[in-house]
C-alpha positions as CSV (number, residue, x, y, z in Angstrom):
1,M,115.6,84.3,44.6
2,R,113.1,82.3,45.5
3,L,110.3,81.1,42.5
4,R,107.2,79.1,43.7
5,H,106.6,75.9,41.5
6,P,103.1,75.1,40.1
7,D,103.1,72.2,42.5
8,G,103.1,74.8,45.7
9,S,107.1,73.8,46.2
10,T,109.7,76.1,46.4
11,V,112.2,76.5,43.7
12,H,116.2,78.6,44.9
13,L,117.8,80.1,42.3
14,S,121.5,81.2,42.6
15,Y,125.0,82.2,41.2
16,C,128.2,80.1,41.9
17,T,130.7,82.2,43.5
18,N,133.9,80.5,42.0
19,V,133.9,83.1,39.9
20,H,135.4,84.9,42.7
21,A,139.0,84.4,43.3
22,A,138.6,84.6,47.0
23,E,140.5,82.1,49.0
24,D,139.9,83.6,52.5
25,L,137.4,84.5,54.6
26,P,138.5,88.5,54.4
27,G,137.9,88.3,50.7
28,I,134.7,86.2,50.8
29,H,133.4,89.3,52.9
30,G,134.4,91.1,50.2
31,Q,132.9,89.8,47.1
32,L,129.7,89.5,49.1
33,S,129.6,93.3,50.4
34,G,131.1,93.5,46.8
35,V,129.9,92.4,43.7
36,A,127.4,89.5,45.3
37,A,125.7,93.0,47.3
38,R,125.9,94.9,43.8
39,V,124.2,92.0,41.9
40,R,121.0,91.8,44.4
41,R,120.2,95.7,43.5
42,L,120.7,95.6,39.7
43,L,117.9,92.6,40.0
44,G,116.1,94.6,42.7
45,V,115.1,92.0,44.9
46,E,115.1,91.4,48.3
47,R,117.2,88.3,48.6
48,L,119.7,87.1,46.5
49,G,121.1,83.2,46.7
50,L,124.8,82.4,46.0
51,G,126.2,79.1,45.3
52,L,129.0,79.6,47.6
53,W,132.3,78.0,47.0
54,L,135.0,78.1,49.7
55,S,138.5,77.2,49.2
56,R,139.7,74.4,51.9
57,H,141.5,77.4,53.3
58,A,138.2,79.1,54.0
59,A,136.5,76.1,55.1
60,A,138.7,74.7,57.2
61,A,139.2,78.3,59.0
62,L,135.1,78.5,59.6
63,T,134.8,75.3,61.0
64,A,137.6,75.4,63.4
65,R,136.4,79.0,64.8
66,P,132.7,79.1,65.0
67,E,132.5,82.5,65.4
68,E,133.6,83.4,62.2
69,L,130.5,81.2,60.9
70,A,128.8,83.0,62.6
71,A,130.2,86.3,61.4
72,L,129.7,85.1,57.8
73,R,125.9,84.2,58.3
74,E,125.3,87.5,60.1
75,R,126.9,89.2,56.7
76,L,124.7,87.6,54.1
77,D,121.7,88.0,56.6
78,A,122.4,91.9,56.6
79,L,123.0,92.1,52.8
80,G,120.3,90.4,51.6
81,L,122.0,87.6,50.9
82,E,121.2,83.8,51.3
83,V,123.1,80.5,50.4
84,V,121.3,76.8,50.6
85,T,124.1,75.5,48.1
86,L,127.7,75.2,47.6
87,N,129.8,74.1,45.4
88,G,132.3,71.7,46.6
89,F,134.0,70.7,43.5
90,P,137.0,72.8,43.2
91,Y,139.4,72.5,46.0
92,R,141.7,75.6,46.2
93,G,143.1,77.9,43.6
94,F,139.7,77.5,41.5
95,Q,141.1,81.7,39.9
96,D,145.0,80.9,39.8
97,E,146.5,81.8,36.2
98,V,146.6,78.0,35.5
99,V,144.1,75.7,36.9
100,K,143.7,72.8,34.3
101,H,143.9,69.6,35.8
102,R,144.5,70.4,39.1
103,V,140.3,71.0,39.4
104,Y,140.2,67.3,40.0
105,T,142.3,66.9,43.0
106,P,142.1,65.5,45.8
107,D,139.8,63.4,43.9
108,W,137.1,60.8,45.6
109,A,140.0,58.1,46.4
110,D,142.0,61.0,48.4
111,A,140.6,61.2,52.4
112,E,141.5,64.7,52.2
113,R,138.3,65.2,49.9
114,L,136.0,62.9,52.3
115,R,137.2,65.4,55.2
116,H,136.9,68.5,53.2
117,T,133.2,67.9,52.0
118,L,132.1,66.6,55.5
119,G,133.4,69.9,56.5
120,L,131.8,72.0,53.9
121,A,128.2,69.9,54.8
122,G,128.6,71.2,58.8
123,I,129.5,74.8,57.5
124,L,126.4,74.7,55.2
125,A,123.7,73.3,57.9
126,S,124.8,76.2,60.2
127,L,124.6,79.0,57.2
128,L,121.2,77.2,55.4
129,P,118.0,80.0,56.1
130,D,116.1,78.9,59.2
131,D,112.7,78.5,57.0
132,V,114.9,76.0,55.0
133,A,115.7,72.0,56.3
134,E,117.7,70.9,53.3
135,G,121.3,72.2,51.5
136,T,123.1,70.6,48.3
137,I,126.6,70.3,47.5
138,S,128.0,69.8,44.2
139,T,131.3,67.4,44.2
140,L,133.4,66.0,41.6
141,P,132.9,62.7,39.0
142,L,134.9,60.9,41.4
143,A,138.1,61.8,39.6
144,W,140.3,62.4,36.5
145,R,139.9,59.0,34.1
146,T,143.5,58.6,34.0
147,G,145.2,56.3,36.3
148,W,142.3,55.2,37.9
149,T,142.3,51.5,39.3
150,R,141.0,48.9,41.1
151,E,142.2,50.5,44.3
152,K,140.9,53.8,43.6
153,A,137.9,52.2,43.0
154,A,137.5,50.4,46.3
155,A,138.7,53.8,48.3
156,V,135.8,55.5,46.3
157,T,133.6,53.2,47.5
158,A,134.3,53.5,51.1
159,H,134.6,57.0,50.8
160,L,131.3,57.6,49.8
161,D,129.5,55.1,52.0
162,A,131.5,57.1,54.8
163,A,130.3,60.2,53.2
164,A,126.7,59.6,53.6
165,E,127.1,58.1,56.9
166,G,128.7,61.3,58.0
167,L,125.8,63.1,56.3
168,R,123.1,60.8,58.4
169,A,124.5,62.0,61.3
170,L,124.7,65.5,60.6
171,A,121.0,65.3,60.2
172,A,120.5,63.9,63.0
173,R,122.3,66.4,65.1
174,T,121.5,69.5,63.3
175,G,117.7,68.5,61.6
176,K,118.8,69.6,58.2
177,V,119.4,67.8,55.3
178,I,122.5,68.1,53.2
179,R,122.9,66.5,50.2
180,L,125.7,65.4,48.4
181,G,125.4,65.6,44.1
182,L,128.0,63.9,41.6
183,E,129.0,66.2,38.6
184,P,129.4,64.0,35.1
185,E,131.8,65.6,33.2
186,P,133.3,65.2,30.2
187,G,137.5,63.2,30.6
188,C,136.5,62.3,34.2
189,V,135.5,58.6,35.4
190,V,131.9,59.4,35.4
191,E,131.3,61.4,32.4
192,T,127.4,61.3,31.5
193,T,123.9,60.6,33.4
194,S,124.2,57.2,32.4
195,Q,127.1,56.3,34.0
196,A,126.3,57.8,37.1
197,R,123.1,55.3,37.4
198,A,125.7,52.4,37.2
199,L,127.6,53.7,40.0
200,L,124.9,55.3,41.9
201,G,122.3,53.1,41.8
202,D,122.7,51.4,45.2
203,V,123.9,54.3,47.5
204,D,121.8,56.5,49.8
205,H,119.5,58.3,47.7
206,D,118.5,60.4,51.0
207,H,121.6,61.8,51.1
208,L,124.2,61.0,47.5
209,G,122.6,61.9,44.1
210,L,123.0,63.8,41.0
211,C,124.7,67.6,40.2
212,L,123.8,68.0,36.5
213,D,125.8,70.7,35.0
214,A,124.1,72.0,31.3
215,C,127.3,72.7,29.8
216,H,129.0,69.3,30.5
217,M,125.5,67.4,29.4
218,A,125.7,69.1,26.1
219,V,129.7,68.7,25.2
220,G,129.0,64.6,26.0
221,F,125.7,65.4,23.4
222,E,123.4,63.9,26.0
223,E,120.1,64.2,25.7
224,P,117.8,66.6,27.8
225,G,115.3,63.5,29.3
226,A,118.9,61.4,30.4
227,A,118.8,63.1,33.4
228,A,114.8,62.0,34.2
229,A,115.5,58.8,32.9
230,T,117.8,57.7,35.4
231,G,116.0,57.7,38.4
232,L,118.7,59.5,40.6
233,P,118.2,62.0,42.9
234,I,118.9,65.4,41.0
235,V,120.0,67.6,44.0
236,K,121.4,70.3,42.0
237,L,121.2,71.8,38.1
238,Q,124.3,74.0,37.4
239,A,122.7,76.3,34.6
240,S,125.7,76.8,32.1
241,C,125.8,77.2,28.0
242,A,128.7,75.3,26.5
243,L,130.4,77.2,23.1
244,V,129.5,75.4,19.7
245,A,130.9,76.0,16.2
246,P,129.9,74.9,13.5
247,P,131.3,72.4,11.2
248,G,134.3,74.4,9.2
249,A,134.2,77.4,11.9
250,Q,136.2,75.5,14.2
251,R,139.0,78.7,13.6
252,A,136.6,80.8,15.6
253,L,137.4,79.3,18.4
254,A,141.1,80.2,19.2
255,A,140.2,83.3,20.8
256,F,138.7,80.9,23.5
257,D,141.6,79.0,23.8
258,E,143.1,80.4,27.2
259,P,145.5,78.7,29.9
260,R,143.2,79.1,32.7
261,F,140.7,76.4,32.1
262,L,140.6,73.1,30.5
263,H,138.4,73.1,28.2
264,Q,137.3,69.6,26.5
265,T,136.0,69.7,23.2
266,R,134.4,66.9,21.6
267,S,132.1,65.8,18.5
268,A,130.0,63.6,17.2
269,T,132.6,61.3,16.8
270,G,135.6,62.4,18.5
271,Y,137.0,64.2,21.5
272,A,139.8,66.3,22.5
273,D,140.8,66.8,26.3
274,D,141.5,70.5,25.5
275,L,140.8,72.9,23.2
276,G,144.3,73.4,22.3
277,E,144.4,69.9,20.9
278,A,141.3,69.9,19.2
279,L,142.7,72.8,17.0
280,A,145.8,71.4,16.2
281,G,144.0,68.4,14.5
282,G,142.5,66.8,17.7
283,L,139.0,66.9,16.0
284,P,137.3,66.4,12.4
285,S,136.6,69.9,10.9
286,D,133.5,68.8,9.3
287,E,131.3,68.3,12.1
288,S,130.2,70.9,14.7
289,W,132.3,71.3,17.8
290,R,131.1,71.5,22.0
291,V,133.5,73.1,24.1
292,H,133.4,73.0,27.7
293,F,133.8,76.5,28.2
294,H,131.3,77.8,30.3
295,V,129.6,81.3,28.7
296,P,127.0,83.5,29.5
297,L,123.2,82.1,29.7
298,H,122.1,85.3,28.0
299,D,124.4,86.3,25.4
300,T,126.2,84.5,22.3
301,P,129.8,85.1,21.5
302,P,130.8,86.6,17.2
303,P,129.0,84.8,14.8
304,P,129.2,82.0,13.5
305,L,129.7,81.0,16.7
306,T,126.8,80.0,19.0
307,T,126.1,78.2,22.6
308,S,124.2,75.3,23.5
309,A,121.2,77.7,24.7
310,P,118.4,75.4,23.5
311,F,119.6,72.8,25.4
312,L,119.5,74.1,28.7
313,R,116.3,75.6,27.6
314,D,115.0,72.0,27.4
315,L,117.1,70.6,30.3
316,L,114.9,73.4,32.2
317,G,111.8,72.2,31.0
318,A,112.3,68.2,31.6
319,L,113.6,69.1,35.0
320,L,110.9,72.0,36.0
321,G,108.4,71.9,33.4
322,R,106.6,69.3,34.7
323,E,103.6,68.4,37.8
324,R,106.6,68.5,40.4
325,P,110.2,69.8,40.0
326,L,112.7,67.1,39.9
327,T,115.3,69.4,41.1
328,R,115.1,72.9,43.7
329,H,118.1,74.3,43.5
330,V,119.0,76.1,40.3
331,E,122.5,77.8,40.4
332,V,123.9,80.1,37.6
333,E,127.5,79.0,37.1
334,T,129.1,80.8,34.6
335,Y,133.0,80.6,36.2
336,T,134.9,82.1,32.7
337,W,134.1,85.9,33.5
338,N,137.6,86.8,34.3
339,V,138.9,85.0,30.7
340,L,136.2,85.6,28.5
341,P,137.1,87.3,25.5
342,G,136.1,91.1,26.0
343,A,134.8,90.5,29.3
344,P,133.5,93.8,30.9
345,S,135.9,94.8,33.8
346,D,132.6,94.5,36.5
347,I,130.9,91.3,36.1
348,A,128.2,92.6,38.1
349,H,126.0,93.7,35.3
350,G,126.7,90.4,33.6
351,I,126.1,88.0,36.1
352,A,122.4,90.2,37.0
353,A,121.4,89.7,33.3
354,E,122.3,85.8,33.5
355,L,120.1,85.4,36.3
356,H,117.4,88.1,34.6
357,W,117.4,85.7,31.7
358,M,116.8,82.3,33.4
359,R,114.5,84.4,35.8
360,A,112.1,84.5,32.6
361,Q,112.8,81.0,31.2
362,L,111.5,79.9,35.0
363,A,108.6,82.1,34.5
364,A,107.5,81.0,31.5
365,L,107.6,77.1,33.0
366,G,104.8,78.3,35.2
367,L,107.3,79.6,38.7
368,K,106.6,82.6,40.4
369,E,109.2,84.5,42.5
370,T,108.2,84.4,46.2
């Protein structure tokens, strides 16, 4: 969906397709004609934005076979779908039975991450609508923090420089500017926006910047205005909500302790790298806990649990409720529908409800649908 900011610029709203277990091109075409098309109809919009996730296998196939890439764009157009952003964080198997730390591999010290990301950039330049000149890709915050060395840091610097050079060359060749956003996440080398500022202060800001994930920021106890204070370009906002447990109510989180994804858990004074570790005594029970479990934006879990939706509203205000927007790409990223306790068998209604909720938040800030 497209919305007009009061300053006249266009803000793109989408949902991220990493919620779907599609590893190959037939699977991607199936998710487009299935869930995505139903979401568009439920919302009653002419155009639905997708934050497309492409596995390594699917991306390689599109790069090797231009006719498949052309067919994908035609399919998107026929279904009333458009892509201006890709989620380049997961590399493969994001809806496998167990993902956990594997989502951080290959990291940015590995040349394969650079190759895959530049491949995604070329694909996105071809998928962008004719009237859109800029696309964005989100990526991991360098690596998981353990095993980080000087040698890895040097390799990362070289690979980020090469990424910026590759994106500049792509823009010169296609006229499409693709911007890469590092996504800070608890437990990683870059956990917070302030750490990102220290890392990205001197890079090519025309092509490299931040992807903010609202859930990650809330779990890290960041302030909504922290991102604006960095001075870094915010290429994309991932609209997401964390799970919150008030003091003494943490046992209610047990239903969310599932084996697929990593659920970093933080309190004001402590942290655990997964929810199970926290429940086993890794965090003080007399403090509120925030859990990296993306829960639906529009809904609340059974009491006494709540979500970080108030934080998300404040972050939207900090980024979009001003004279000029600090980002123009907003992606709803609730990838946990398939492991959510009590989740519906058909998630299209849930995704549509999230987008409807987000549309209302943006309208309250003065944005209008186009």
